[in-house]
mmCIF file of the N, C-alpha and C atoms, coordinates in Angstrom:
data_MODEL
# 
_entry.id   MODEL 
# 
loop_
_atom_site.group_PDB 
_atom_site.id 
_atom_site.type_symbol 
_atom_site.label_atom_id 
_atom_site.label_alt_id 
_atom_site.label_comp_id 
_atom_site.label_asym_id 
_atom_site.label_entity_id 
_atom_site.label_seq_id 
_atom_site.pdbx_PDB_ins_code 
_atom_site.Cartn_x 
_atom_site.Cartn_y 
_atom_site.Cartn_z 
_atom_site.occupancy 
_atom_site.B_iso_or_equiv 
_atom_site.pdbx_formal_charge 
_atom_site.auth_seq_id 
_atom_site.auth_comp_id 
_atom_site.auth_asym_id 
_atom_site.auth_atom_id 
_atom_site.pdbx_PDB_model_num 
ATOM 1   N N  . UNK A 1 1  ? 105.700 168.135 89.449  1.00 0.00 ? 1  UNK A N  1 
ATOM 2   C CA . UNK A 1 1  ? 105.006 167.040 88.808  1.00 0.00 ? 1  UNK A CA 1 
ATOM 3   C C  . UNK A 1 1  ? 105.935 165.878 88.443  1.00 0.00 ? 1  UNK A C  1 
ATOM 4   N N  . UNK A 1 2  ? 107.194 166.119 88.118  1.00 0.00 ? 2  UNK A N  1 
ATOM 5   C CA . UNK A 1 2  ? 108.067 165.004 87.786  1.00 0.00 ? 2  UNK A CA 1 
ATOM 6   C C  . UNK A 1 2  ? 108.249 164.045 88.966  1.00 0.00 ? 2  UNK A C  1 
ATOM 7   N N  . UNK A 1 3  ? 108.211 164.555 90.192  1.00 0.00 ? 3  UNK A N  1 
ATOM 8   C CA . UNK A 1 3  ? 108.344 163.704 91.367  1.00 0.00 ? 3  UNK A CA 1 
ATOM 9   C C  . UNK A 1 3  ? 107.131 162.783 91.498  1.00 0.00 ? 3  UNK A C  1 
ATOM 10  N N  . UNK A 1 4  ? 105.941 163.289 91.235  1.00 0.00 ? 4  UNK A N  1 
ATOM 11  C CA . UNK A 1 4  ? 104.716 162.485 91.293  1.00 0.00 ? 4  UNK A CA 1 
ATOM 12  C C  . UNK A 1 4  ? 104.742 161.399 90.217  1.00 0.00 ? 4  UNK A C  1 
ATOM 13  N N  . UNK A 1 5  ? 105.239 161.711 89.059  1.00 0.00 ? 5  UNK A N  1 
ATOM 14  C CA . UNK A 1 5  ? 105.327 160.731 87.978  1.00 0.00 ? 5  UNK A CA 1 
ATOM 15  C C  . UNK A 1 5  ? 106.350 159.659 88.320  1.00 0.00 ? 5  UNK A C  1 
ATOM 16  N N  . UNK A 1 6  ? 107.436 160.059 88.963  1.00 0.00 ? 6  UNK A N  1 
ATOM 17  C CA . UNK A 1 6  ? 108.460 159.094 89.353  1.00 0.00 ? 6  UNK A CA 1 
ATOM 18  C C  . UNK A 1 6  ? 107.934 158.154 90.426  1.00 0.00 ? 6  UNK A C  1 
ATOM 19  N N  . UNK A 1 7  ? 107.179 158.671 91.397  1.00 0.00 ? 7  UNK A N  1 
ATOM 20  C CA . UNK A 1 7  ? 106.585 157.839 92.450  1.00 0.00 ? 7  UNK A CA 1 
ATOM 21  C C  . UNK A 1 7  ? 105.556 156.895 91.845  1.00 0.00 ? 7  UNK A C  1 
ATOM 22  N N  . UNK A 1 8  ? 104.792 157.367 90.905  1.00 0.00 ? 8  UNK A N  1 
ATOM 23  C CA . UNK A 1 8  ? 103.797 156.528 90.238  1.00 0.00 ? 8  UNK A CA 1 
ATOM 24  C C  . UNK A 1 8  ? 104.482 155.391 89.472  1.00 0.00 ? 8  UNK A C  1 
ATOM 25  N N  . UNK A 1 9  ? 105.602 155.696 88.836  1.00 0.00 ? 9  UNK A N  1 
ATOM 26  C CA . UNK A 1 9  ? 106.362 154.668 88.121  1.00 0.00 ? 9  UNK A CA 1 
ATOM 27  C C  . UNK A 1 9  ? 106.943 153.639 89.063  1.00 0.00 ? 9  UNK A C  1 
ATOM 28  N N  . UNK A 1 10 ? 107.417 154.087 90.224  1.00 0.00 ? 10 UNK A N  1 
ATOM 29  C CA . UNK A 1 10 ? 107.968 153.164 91.220  1.00 0.00 ? 10 UNK A CA 1 
ATOM 30  C C  . UNK A 1 10 ? 106.860 152.267 91.761  1.00 0.00 ? 10 UNK A C  1 
ATOM 31  N N  . UNK A 1 11 ? 105.714 152.843 92.026  1.00 0.00 ? 11 UNK A N  1 
ATOM 32  C CA . UNK A 1 11 ? 104.565 152.045 92.513  1.00 0.00 ? 11 UNK A CA 1 
ATOM 33  C C  . UNK A 1 11 ? 104.176 150.983 91.483  1.00 0.00 ? 11 UNK A C  1 
ATOM 34  N N  . UNK A 1 12 ? 104.134 151.395 90.236  1.00 0.00 ? 12 UNK A N  1 
ATOM 35  C CA . UNK A 1 12 ? 103.765 150.469 89.169  1.00 0.00 ? 12 UNK A CA 1 
ATOM 36  C C  . UNK A 1 12 ? 104.786 149.327 89.098  1.00 0.00 ? 12 UNK A C  1 
ATOM 37  N N  . UNK A 1 13 ? 106.060 149.664 89.187  1.00 0.00 ? 13 UNK A N  1 
ATOM 38  C CA . UNK A 1 13 ? 107.115 148.649 89.141  1.00 0.00 ? 13 UNK A CA 1 
ATOM 39  C C  . UNK A 1 13 ? 107.003 147.695 90.329  1.00 0.00 ? 13 UNK A C  1 
ATOM 40  N N  . UNK A 1 14 ? 106.775 148.237 91.513  1.00 0.00 ? 14 UNK A N  1 
ATOM 41  C CA . UNK A 1 14 ? 106.626 147.397 92.706  1.00 0.00 ? 14 UNK A CA 1 
ATOM 42  C C  . UNK A 1 14 ? 105.411 146.481 92.560  1.00 0.00 ? 14 UNK A C  1 
ATOM 43  N N  . UNK A 1 15 ? 104.310 146.990 92.070  1.00 0.00 ? 15 UNK A N  1 
ATOM 44  C CA . UNK A 1 15 ? 103.113 146.165 91.888  1.00 0.00 ? 15 UNK A CA 1 
ATOM 45  C C  . UNK A 1 15 ? 103.356 145.059 90.867  1.00 0.00 ? 15 UNK A C  1 
ATOM 46  N N  . UNK A 1 16 ? 104.050 145.380 89.792  1.00 0.00 ? 16 UNK A N  1 
ATOM 47  C CA . UNK A 1 16 ? 104.343 144.362 88.775  1.00 0.00 ? 16 UNK A CA 1 
ATOM 48  C C  . UNK A 1 16 ? 105.265 143.288 89.353  1.00 0.00 ? 16 UNK A C  1 
ATOM 49  N N  . UNK A 1 17 ? 106.271 143.708 90.129  1.00 0.00 ? 17 UNK A N  1 
ATOM 50  C CA . UNK A 1 17 ? 107.165 142.745 90.760  1.00 0.00 ? 17 UNK A CA 1 
ATOM 51  C C  . UNK A 1 17 ? 106.430 141.863 91.765  1.00 0.00 ? 17 UNK A C  1 
ATOM 52  N N  . UNK A 1 18 ? 105.542 142.455 92.548  1.00 0.00 ? 18 UNK A N  1 
ATOM 53  C CA . UNK A 1 18 ? 104.739 141.669 93.496  1.00 0.00 ? 18 UNK A CA 1 
ATOM 54  C C  . UNK A 1 18 ? 103.836 140.677 92.774  1.00 0.00 ? 18 UNK A C  1 
ATOM 55  N N  . UNK A 1 19 ? 103.233 141.102 91.697  1.00 0.00 ? 19 UNK A N  1 
ATOM 56  C CA . UNK A 1 19 ? 102.377 140.224 90.909  1.00 0.00 ? 19 UNK A CA 1 
ATOM 57  C C  . UNK A 1 19 ? 103.184 139.064 90.329  1.00 0.00 ? 19 UNK A C  1 
ATOM 58  N N  . UNK A 1 20 ? 104.367 139.377 89.775  1.00 0.00 ? 20 UNK A N  1 
ATOM 59  C CA . UNK A 1 20 ? 105.214 138.324 89.205  1.00 0.00 ? 20 UNK A CA 1 
ATOM 60  C C  . UNK A 1 20 ? 105.668 137.351 90.295  1.00 0.00 ? 20 UNK A C  1 
ATOM 61  N N  . UNK A 1 21 ? 106.050 137.865 91.456  1.00 0.00 ? 21 UNK A N  1 
ATOM 62  C CA . UNK A 1 21 ? 106.479 137.001 92.555  1.00 0.00 ? 21 UNK A CA 1 
ATOM 63  C C  . UNK A 1 21 ? 105.325 136.131 93.044  1.00 0.00 ? 21 UNK A C  1 
ATOM 64  N N  . UNK A 1 22 ? 104.140 136.686 93.120  1.00 0.00 ? 22 UNK A N  1 
ATOM 65  C CA . UNK A 1 22 ? 102.968 135.915 93.534  1.00 0.00 ? 22 UNK A CA 1 
ATOM 66  C C  . UNK A 1 22 ? 102.635 134.812 92.556  1.00 0.00 ? 22 UNK A C  1 
ATOM 67  N N  . UNK A 1 23 ? 102.695 135.114 91.270  1.00 0.00 ? 23 UNK A N  1 
ATOM 68  C CA . UNK A 1 23 ? 102.420 134.092 90.257  1.00 0.00 ? 23 UNK A CA 1 
ATOM 69  C C  . UNK A 1 23 ? 103.473 132.987 90.285  1.00 0.00 ? 23 UNK A C  1 
ATOM 70  N N  . UNK A 1 24 ? 104.740 133.366 90.400  1.00 0.00 ? 24 UNK A N  1 
ATOM 71  C CA . UNK A 1 24 ? 105.813 132.362 90.457  1.00 0.00 ? 24 UNK A CA 1 
ATOM 72  C C  . UNK A 1 24 ? 105.674 131.499 91.715  1.00 0.00 ? 24 UNK A C  1 
ATOM 73  N N  . UNK A 1 25 ? 105.371 132.116 92.849  1.00 0.00 ? 25 UNK A N  1 
ATOM 74  C CA . UNK A 1 25 ? 105.182 131.358 94.087  1.00 0.00 ? 25 UNK A CA 1 
ATOM 75  C C  . UNK A 1 25 ? 104.006 130.402 93.997  1.00 0.00 ? 25 UNK A C  1 
ATOM 76  N N  . UNK A 1 26 ? 102.926 130.857 93.401  1.00 0.00 ? 26 UNK A N  1 
ATOM 77  C CA . UNK A 1 26 ? 101.749 129.990 93.235  1.00 0.00 ? 26 UNK A CA 1 
ATOM 78  C C  . UNK A 1 26 ? 102.069 128.802 92.341  1.00 0.00 ? 26 UNK A C  1 
ATOM 79  N N  . UNK A 1 27 ? 102.800 129.049 91.276  1.00 0.00 ? 27 UNK A N  1 
ATOM 80  C CA . UNK A 1 27 ? 103.167 127.964 90.359  1.00 0.00 ? 27 UNK A CA 1 
ATOM 81  C C  . UNK A 1 27 ? 104.058 126.939 91.058  1.00 0.00 ? 27 UNK A C  1 
ATOM 82  N N  . UNK A 1 28 ? 105.070 127.417 91.783  1.00 0.00 ? 28 UNK A N  1 
ATOM 83  C CA . UNK A 1 28 ? 105.987 126.507 92.470  1.00 0.00 ? 28 UNK A CA 1 
ATOM 84  C C  . UNK A 1 28 ? 105.272 125.707 93.559  1.00 0.00 ? 28 UNK A C  1 
ATOM 85  N N  . UNK A 1 29 ? 104.392 126.351 94.303  1.00 0.00 ? 29 UNK A N  1 
ATOM 86  C CA . UNK A 1 29 ? 103.639 125.655 95.340  1.00 0.00 ? 29 UNK A CA 1 
ATOM 87  C C  . UNK A 1 29 ? 102.716 124.604 94.724  1.00 0.00 ? 29 UNK A C  1 
ATOM 88  N N  . UNK A 1 30 ? 102.076 124.962 93.637  1.00 0.00 ? 30 UNK A N  1 
ATOM 89  C CA . UNK A 1 30 ? 101.187 124.022 92.951  1.00 0.00 ? 30 UNK A CA 1 
ATOM 90  C C  . UNK A 1 30 ? 101.966 122.811 92.440  1.00 0.00 ? 30 UNK A C  1 
ATOM 91  N N  . UNK A 1 31 ? 103.140 123.045 91.873  1.00 0.00 ? 31 UNK A N  1 
ATOM 92  C CA . UNK A 1 31 ? 103.958 121.941 91.370  1.00 0.00 ? 31 UNK A CA 1 
ATOM 93  C C  . UNK A 1 31 ? 104.400 121.029 92.513  1.00 0.00 ? 31 UNK A C  1 
ATOM 94  N N  . UNK A 1 32 ? 104.800 121.610 93.639  1.00 0.00 ? 32 UNK A N  1 
ATOM 95  C CA . UNK A 1 32 ? 105.242 120.806 94.784  1.00 0.00 ? 32 UNK A CA 1 
ATOM 96  C C  . UNK A 1 32 ? 104.091 119.989 95.361  1.00 0.00 ? 32 UNK A C  1 
ATOM 97  N N  . UNK A 1 33 ? 102.938 120.599 95.508  1.00 0.00 ? 33 UNK A N  1 
ATOM 98  C CA . UNK A 1 33 ? 101.778 119.873 96.043  1.00 0.00 ? 33 UNK A CA 1 
ATOM 99  C C  . UNK A 1 33 ? 101.331 118.775 95.088  1.00 0.00 ? 33 UNK A C  1 
ATOM 100 N N  . UNK A 1 34 ? 101.378 119.049 93.790  1.00 0.00 ? 34 UNK A N  1 
ATOM 101 C CA . UNK A 1 34 ? 101.008 118.037 92.805  1.00 0.00 ? 34 UNK A CA 1 
ATOM 102 C C  . UNK A 1 34 ? 101.946 116.843 92.854  1.00 0.00 ? 34 UNK A C  1 
ATOM 103 N N  . UNK A 1 35 ? 103.233 117.103 93.016  1.00 0.00 ? 35 UNK A N  1 
ATOM 104 C CA . UNK A 1 35 ? 104.211 116.021 93.087  1.00 0.00 ? 35 UNK A CA 1 
ATOM 105 C C  . UNK A 1 35 ? 103.996 115.192 94.353  1.00 0.00 ? 35 UNK A C  1 
ATOM 106 N N  . UNK A 1 36 ? 103.727 115.839 95.462  1.00 0.00 ? 36 UNK A N  1 
ATOM 107 C CA . UNK A 1 36 ? 103.461 115.106 96.711  1.00 0.00 ? 36 UNK A CA 1 
ATOM 108 C C  . UNK A 1 36 ? 102.212 114.247 96.586  1.00 0.00 ? 36 UNK A C  1 
ATOM 109 N N  . UNK A 1 37 ? 101.173 114.794 95.987  1.00 0.00 ? 37 UNK A N  1 
ATOM 110 C CA . UNK A 1 37 ? 99.927  114.037 95.825  1.00 0.00 ? 37 UNK A CA 1 
ATOM 111 C C  . UNK A 1 37 ? 100.140 112.831 94.916  1.00 0.00 ? 37 UNK A C  1 
ATOM 112 N N  . UNK A 1 38 ? 100.899 113.018 93.835  1.00 0.00 ? 38 UNK A N  1 
ATOM 113 C CA . UNK A 1 38 ? 101.182 111.922 92.918  1.00 0.00 ? 38 UNK A CA 1 
ATOM 114 C C  . UNK A 1 38 ? 101.976 110.820 93.613  1.00 0.00 ? 38 UNK A C  1 
ATOM 115 N N  . UNK A 1 39 ? 102.971 111.212 94.407  1.00 0.00 ? 39 UNK A N  1 
ATOM 116 C CA . UNK A 1 39 ? 103.781 110.224 95.127  1.00 0.00 ? 39 UNK A CA 1 
ATOM 117 C C  . UNK A 1 39 ? 102.941 109.459 96.153  1.00 0.00 ? 39 UNK A C  1 
ATOM 118 N N  . UNK A 1 40 ? 102.064 110.158 96.841  1.00 0.00 ? 40 UNK A N  1 
ATOM 119 C CA . UNK A 1 40 ? 101.194 109.500 97.821  1.00 0.00 ? 40 UNK A CA 1 
ATOM 120 C C  . UNK A 1 40 ? 100.230 108.533 97.133  1.00 0.00 ? 40 UNK A C  1 
ATOM 121 N N  . UNK A 1 41 ? 99.698  108.929 95.985  1.00 0.00 ? 41 UNK A N  1 
ATOM 122 C CA . UNK A 1 41 ? 98.776  108.062 95.257  1.00 0.00 ? 41 UNK A CA 1 
ATOM 123 C C  . UNK A 1 41 ? 99.493  106.818 94.730  1.00 0.00 ? 41 UNK A C  1 
ATOM 124 N N  . UNK A 1 42 ? 100.717 106.976 94.240  1.00 0.00 ? 42 UNK A N  1 
ATOM 125 C CA . UNK A 1 42 ? 101.481 105.824 93.765  1.00 0.00 ? 42 UNK A CA 1 
ATOM 126 C C  . UNK A 1 42 ? 101.828 104.882 94.907  1.00 0.00 ? 42 UNK A C  1 
ATOM 127 N N  . UNK A 1 43 ? 102.174 105.428 96.068  1.00 0.00 ? 43 UNK A N  1 
ATOM 128 C CA . UNK A 1 43 ? 102.485 104.589 97.223  1.00 0.00 ? 43 UNK A CA 1 
ATOM 129 C C  . UNK A 1 43 ? 101.254 103.805 97.668  1.00 0.00 ? 43 UNK A C  1 
ATOM 130 N N  . UNK A 1 44 ? 100.111 104.456 97.661  1.00 0.00 ? 44 UNK A N  1 
ATOM 131 C CA . UNK A 1 44 ? 98.874  103.767 98.041  1.00 0.00 ? 44 UNK A CA 1 
ATOM 132 C C  . UNK A 1 44 ? 98.534  102.676 97.028  1.00 0.00 ? 44 UNK A C  1 
ATOM 133 N N  . UNK A 1 45 ? 98.715  102.952 95.752  1.00 0.00 ? 45 UNK A N  1 
ATOM 134 C CA . UNK A 1 45 ? 98.443  101.943 94.724  1.00 0.00 ? 45 UNK A CA 1 
ATOM 135 C C  . UNK A 1 45 ? 99.383  100.748 94.876  1.00 0.00 ? 45 UNK A C  1 
ATOM 136 N N  . UNK A 1 46 ? 100.646 101.000 95.219  1.00 0.00 ? 46 UNK A N  1 
ATOM 137 C CA . UNK A 1 46 ? 101.587 99.906  95.448  1.00 0.00 ? 46 UNK A CA 1 
ATOM 138 C C  . UNK A 1 46 ? 101.167 99.048  96.631  1.00 0.00 ? 46 UNK A C  1 
ATOM 139 N N  . UNK A 1 47 ? 100.751 99.699  97.720  1.00 0.00 ? 47 UNK A N  1 
ATOM 140 C CA . UNK A 1 47 ? 100.303 98.938  98.902  1.00 0.00 ? 47 UNK A CA 1 
ATOM 141 C C  . UNK A 1 47 ? 99.081  98.087  98.570  1.00 0.00 ? 47 UNK A C  1 
ATOM 142 N N  . UNK A 1 48 ? 98.134  98.650  97.851  1.00 0.00 ? 48 UNK A N  1 
ATOM 143 C CA . UNK A 1 48 ? 96.924  97.905  97.493  1.00 0.00 ? 48 UNK A CA 1 
ATOM 144 C C  . UNK A 1 48 ? 97.265  96.733  96.586  1.00 0.00 ? 48 UNK A C  1 
ATOM 145 N N  . UNK A 1 49 ? 98.165  96.956  95.627  1.00 0.00 ? 49 UNK A N  1 
ATOM 146 C CA . UNK A 1 49 ? 98.567  95.875  94.721  1.00 0.00 ? 49 UNK A CA 1 
ATOM 147 C C  . UNK A 1 49 ? 99.249  94.750  95.488  1.00 0.00 ? 49 UNK A C  1 
ATOM 148 N N  . UNK A 1 50 ? 100.098 95.081  96.453  1.00 0.00 ? 50 UNK A N  1 
ATOM 149 C CA . UNK A 1 50 ? 100.759 94.059  97.261  1.00 0.00 ? 50 UNK A CA 1 
ATOM 150 C C  . UNK A 1 50 ? 99.750  93.280  98.106  1.00 0.00 ? 50 UNK A C  1 
ATOM 151 N N  . UNK A 1 51 ? 98.779  93.983  98.676  1.00 0.00 ? 51 UNK A N  1 
ATOM 152 C CA . UNK A 1 51 ? 97.752  93.311  99.478  1.00 0.00 ? 51 UNK A CA 1 
ATOM 153 C C  . UNK A 1 51 ? 96.928  92.361  98.614  1.00 0.00 ? 51 UNK A C  1 
ATOM 154 N N  . UNK A 1 52 ? 96.538  92.824  97.430  1.00 0.00 ? 52 UNK A N  1 
ATOM 155 C CA . UNK A 1 52 ? 95.735  91.976  96.547  1.00 0.00 ? 52 UNK A CA 1 
ATOM 156 C C  . UNK A 1 52 ? 96.530  90.768  96.066  1.00 0.00 ? 52 UNK A C  1 
ATOM 157 N N  . UNK A 1 53 ? 97.802  90.966  95.777  1.00 0.00 ? 53 UNK A N  1 
ATOM 158 C CA . UNK A 1 53 ? 98.638  89.851  95.344  1.00 0.00 ? 53 UNK A CA 1 
ATOM 159 C C  . UNK A 1 53 ? 98.773  88.816  96.458  1.00 0.00 ? 53 UNK A C  1 
ATOM 160 N N  . UNK A 1 54 ? 99.009  89.280  97.678  1.00 0.00 ? 54 UNK A N  1 
ATOM 161 C CA . UNK A 1 54 ? 99.135  88.358  98.807  1.00 0.00 ? 54 UNK A CA 1 
ATOM 162 C C  . UNK A 1 54 ? 97.819  87.622  99.062  1.00 0.00 ? 54 UNK A C  1 
ATOM 163 N N  . UNK A 1 55 ? 96.708  88.341  98.966  1.00 0.00 ? 55 UNK A N  1 
ATOM 164 C CA . UNK A 1 55 ? 95.395  87.725  99.173  1.00 0.00 ? 55 UNK A CA 1 
ATOM 165 C C  . UNK A 1 55 ? 95.120  86.665  98.112  1.00 0.00 ? 55 UNK A C  1 
ATOM 166 N N  . UNK A 1 56 ? 95.429  86.978  96.855  1.00 0.00 ? 56 UNK A N  1 
ATOM 167 C CA . UNK A 1 56 ? 95.207  86.015  95.774  1.00 0.00 ? 56 UNK A CA 1 
ATOM 168 C C  . UNK A 1 56 ? 96.085  84.780  95.959  1.00 0.00 ? 56 UNK A C  1 
ATOM 169 N N  . UNK A 1 57 ? 97.335  84.978  96.373  1.00 0.00 ? 57 UNK A N  1 
ATOM 170 C CA . UNK A 1 57 ? 98.227  83.834  96.588  1.00 0.00 ? 57 UNK A CA 1 
ATOM 171 C C  . UNK A 1 57 ? 97.704  82.940  97.713  1.00 0.00 ? 57 UNK A C  1 
ATOM 172 N N  . UNK A 1 58 ? 97.205  83.549  98.790  1.00 0.00 ? 58 UNK A N  1 
ATOM 173 C CA . UNK A 1 58 ? 96.647  82.749  99.891  1.00 0.00 ? 58 UNK A CA 1 
ATOM 174 C C  . UNK A 1 58 ? 95.402  81.985  99.448  1.00 0.00 ? 58 UNK A C  1 
ATOM 175 N N  . UNK A 1 59 ? 94.541  82.649  98.692  1.00 0.00 ? 59 UNK A N  1 
ATOM 176 C CA . UNK A 1 59 ? 93.338  81.965  98.211  1.00 0.00 ? 59 UNK A CA 1 
ATOM 177 C C  . UNK A 1 59 ? 93.686  80.832  97.255  1.00 0.00 ? 59 UNK A C  1 
ATOM 178 N N  . UNK A 1 60 ? 94.668  81.054  96.412  1.00 0.00 ? 60 UNK A N  1 
ATOM 179 C CA . UNK A 1 60 ? 95.091  80.022  95.471  1.00 0.00 ? 60 UNK A CA 1 
ATOM 180 C C  . UNK A 1 60 ? 95.664  78.823  96.215  1.00 0.00 ? 60 UNK A C  1 
ATOM 181 N N  . UNK A 1 61 ? 96.479  79.082  97.229  1.00 0.00 ? 61 UNK A N  1 
ATOM 182 C CA . UNK A 1 61 ? 97.019  77.979  98.030  1.00 0.00 ? 61 UNK A CA 1 
ATOM 183 C C  . UNK A 1 61 ? 95.915  77.249  98.776  1.00 0.00 ? 61 UNK A C  1 
ATOM 184 N N  . UNK A 1 62 ? 94.959  77.991  99.312  1.00 0.00 ? 62 UNK A N  1 
ATOM 185 C CA . UNK A 1 62 ? 93.865  77.361  100.061 1.00 0.00 ? 62 UNK A CA 1 
ATOM 186 C C  . UNK A 1 62 ? 92.999  76.495  99.152  1.00 0.00 ? 62 UNK A C  1 
ATOM 187 N N  . UNK A 1 63 ? 92.782  76.945  97.930  1.00 0.00 ? 63 UNK A N  1 
ATOM 188 C CA . UNK A 1 63 ? 91.931  76.180  97.009  1.00 0.00 ? 63 UNK A CA 1 
ATOM 189 C C  . UNK A 1 63 ? 92.681  75.003  96.399  1.00 0.00 ? 63 UNK A C  1 
ATOM 190 N N  . UNK A 1 64 ? 93.952  75.166  96.122  1.00 0.00 ? 64 UNK A N  1 
ATOM 191 C CA . UNK A 1 64 ? 94.702  74.112  95.443  1.00 0.00 ? 64 UNK A CA 1 
ATOM 192 C C  . UNK A 1 64 ? 95.300  73.085  96.391  1.00 0.00 ? 64 UNK A C  1 
ATOM 193 N N  . UNK A 1 65 ? 95.409  73.413  97.668  1.00 0.00 ? 65 UNK A N  1 
ATOM 194 C CA . UNK A 1 65 ? 95.994  72.475  98.625  1.00 0.00 ? 65 UNK A CA 1 
ATOM 195 C C  . UNK A 1 65 ? 95.277  71.143  98.672  1.00 0.00 ? 65 UNK A C  1 
ATOM 196 N N  . UNK A 1 66 ? 93.965  71.151  98.903  1.00 0.00 ? 66 UNK A N  1 
ATOM 197 C CA . UNK A 1 66 ? 93.246  69.868  98.935  1.00 0.00 ? 66 UNK A CA 1 
ATOM 198 C C  . UNK A 1 66 ? 93.274  69.141  97.584  1.00 0.00 ? 66 UNK A C  1 
ATOM 199 N N  . UNK A 1 67 ? 93.230  69.852  96.498  1.00 0.00 ? 67 UNK A N  1 
ATOM 200 C CA . UNK A 1 67 ? 93.293  69.206  95.181  1.00 0.00 ? 67 UNK A CA 1 
ATOM 201 C C  . UNK A 1 67 ? 94.646  68.547  94.960  1.00 0.00 ? 67 UNK A C  1 
ATOM 202 N N  . UNK A 1 68 ? 95.715  69.214  95.362  1.00 0.00 ? 68 UNK A N  1 
ATOM 203 C CA . UNK A 1 68 ? 97.044  68.620  95.235  1.00 0.00 ? 68 UNK A CA 1 
ATOM 204 C C  . UNK A 1 68 ? 97.157  67.357  96.090  1.00 0.00 ? 68 UNK A C  1 
ATOM 205 N N  . UNK A 1 69 ? 96.624  67.444  97.296  1.00 0.00 ? 69 UNK A N  1 
ATOM 206 C CA . UNK A 1 69 ? 96.692  66.274  98.182  1.00 0.00 ? 69 UNK A CA 1 
ATOM 207 C C  . UNK A 1 69 ? 95.921  65.099  97.597  1.00 0.00 ? 69 UNK A C  1 
ATOM 208 N N  . UNK A 1 70 ? 94.742  65.384  97.097  1.00 0.00 ? 70 UNK A N  1 
ATOM 209 C CA . UNK A 1 70 ? 93.934  64.325  96.508  1.00 0.00 ? 70 UNK A CA 1 
ATOM 210 C C  . UNK A 1 70 ? 94.596  63.748  95.266  1.00 0.00 ? 70 UNK A C  1 
ATOM 211 N N  . UNK A 1 71 ? 95.169  64.593  94.453  1.00 0.00 ? 71 UNK A N  1 
ATOM 212 C CA . UNK A 1 71 ? 95.854  64.112  93.250  1.00 0.00 ? 71 UNK A CA 1 
ATOM 213 C C  . UNK A 1 71 ? 97.076  63.288  93.609  1.00 0.00 ? 71 UNK A C  1 
ATOM 214 N N  . UNK A 1 72 ? 97.784  63.676  94.654  1.00 0.00 ? 72 UNK A N  1 
ATOM 215 C CA . UNK A 1 72 ? 98.952  62.908  95.087  1.00 0.00 ? 72 UNK A CA 1 
ATOM 216 C C  . UNK A 1 72 ? 98.532  61.536  95.591  1.00 0.00 ? 72 UNK A C  1 
ATOM 217 N N  . UNK A 1 73 ? 97.475  61.493  96.390  1.00 0.00 ? 73 UNK A N  1 
ATOM 218 C CA . UNK A 1 73 ? 96.980  60.189  96.868  1.00 0.00 ? 73 UNK A CA 1 
ATOM 219 C C  . UNK A 1 73 ? 96.517  59.319  95.717  1.00 0.00 ? 73 UNK A C  1 
ATOM 220 N N  . UNK A 1 74 ? 95.802  59.898  94.777  1.00 0.00 ? 74 UNK A N  1 
ATOM 221 C CA . UNK A 1 74 ? 95.304  59.135  93.639  1.00 0.00 ? 74 UNK A CA 1 
ATOM 222 C C  . UNK A 1 74 ? 96.458  58.626  92.791  1.00 0.00 ? 74 UNK A C  1 
ATOM 223 N N  . UNK A 1 75 ? 97.430  59.475  92.561  1.00 0.00 ? 75 UNK A N  1 
ATOM 224 C CA . UNK A 1 75 ? 98.564  59.092  91.723  1.00 0.00 ? 75 UNK A CA 1 
ATOM 225 C C  . UNK A 1 75 ? 99.425  58.037  92.415  1.00 0.00 ? 75 UNK A C  1 
ATOM 226 N N  . UNK A 1 76 ? 99.568  58.141  93.735  1.00 0.00 ? 76 UNK A N  1 
ATOM 227 C CA . UNK A 1 76 ? 100.395 57.192  94.469  1.00 0.00 ? 76 UNK A CA 1 
ATOM 228 C C  . UNK A 1 76 ? 99.725  55.849  94.707  1.00 0.00 ? 76 UNK A C  1 
ATOM 229 N N  . UNK A 1 77 ? 98.440  55.816  94.617  1.00 0.00 ? 77 UNK A N  1 
ATOM 230 C CA . UNK A 1 77 ? 97.720  54.553  94.884  1.00 0.00 ? 77 UNK A CA 1 
ATOM 231 C C  . UNK A 1 77 ? 97.480  53.844  93.566  1.00 0.00 ? 77 UNK A C  1 
ATOM 232 N N  . UNK A 1 78 ? 97.891  52.610  93.506  1.00 0.00 ? 78 UNK A N  1 
ATOM 233 C CA . UNK A 1 78 ? 97.654  51.822  92.303  1.00 0.00 ? 78 UNK A CA 1 
ATOM 234 C C  . UNK A 1 78 ? 96.323  51.095  92.361  1.00 0.00 ? 78 UNK A C  1 
ATOM 235 N N  . UNK A 1 79 ? 95.590  51.221  93.464  1.00 0.00 ? 79 UNK A N  1 
ATOM 236 C CA . UNK A 1 79 ? 94.350  50.477  93.649  1.00 0.00 ? 79 UNK A CA 1 
ATOM 237 C C  . UNK A 1 79 ? 93.117  51.245  93.169  1.00 0.00 ? 79 UNK A C  1 
ATOM 238 N N  . UNK A 1 80 ? 93.267  52.499  92.813  1.00 0.00 ? 80 UNK A N  1 
ATOM 239 C CA . UNK A 1 80 ? 92.120  53.304  92.400  1.00 0.00 ? 80 UNK A CA 1 
ATOM 240 C C  . UNK A 1 80 ? 92.245  53.586  90.910  1.00 0.00 ? 80 UNK A C  1 
ATOM 241 N N  . UNK A 1 81 ? 91.213  53.242  90.195  1.00 0.00 ? 81 UNK A N  1 
ATOM 242 C CA . UNK A 1 81 ? 91.245  53.500  88.747  1.00 0.00 ? 81 UNK A CA 1 
ATOM 243 C C  . UNK A 1 81 ? 90.662  54.906  88.487  1.00 0.00 ? 81 UNK A C  1 
ATOM 244 N N  . UNK A 1 82 ? 90.885  55.379  87.299  1.00 0.00 ? 82 UNK A N  1 
ATOM 245 C CA . UNK A 1 82 ? 90.382  56.701  86.925  1.00 0.00 ? 82 UNK A CA 1 
ATOM 246 C C  . UNK A 1 82 ? 88.867  56.720  86.953  1.00 0.00 ? 82 UNK A C  1 
ATOM 247 N N  . UNK A 1 83 ? 88.257  55.611  86.594  1.00 0.00 ? 83 UNK A N  1 
ATOM 248 C CA . UNK A 1 83 ? 86.794  55.538  86.595  1.00 0.00 ? 83 UNK A CA 1 
ATOM 249 C C  . UNK A 1 83 ? 86.235  55.614  88.006  1.00 0.00 ? 83 UNK A C  1 
ATOM 250 N N  . UNK A 1 84 ? 86.901  54.929  88.949  1.00 0.00 ? 84 UNK A N  1 
ATOM 251 C CA . UNK A 1 84 ? 86.465  54.969  90.332  1.00 0.00 ? 84 UNK A CA 1 
ATOM 252 C C  . UNK A 1 84 ? 86.676  56.347  90.953  1.00 0.00 ? 84 UNK A C  1 
ATOM 253 N N  . UNK A 1 85 ? 87.732  57.009  90.570  1.00 0.00 ? 85 UNK A N  1 
ATOM 254 C CA . UNK A 1 85 ? 88.027  58.323  91.101  1.00 0.00 ? 85 UNK A CA 1 
ATOM 255 C C  . UNK A 1 85 ? 86.953  59.308  90.691  1.00 0.00 ? 85 UNK A C  1 
# 
């Protein structure tokens, strides 16, 4: 009977070690996948922010270009009064 008890103890130890290794592996894999997902999300947010900034700058230039030109002509011409403008 002592041999059966010793084998049972070894089995229990092996099962506990396998369980601990499985839990540790799951935790490490989860942490690695979470970090990759976070990095990918931050990279995508950076790309979107750059695109929106570039789009806003182009729209601002497109809208302000004619106004700047008109203001320059008005300011440079002494023949047009503010009332006429």
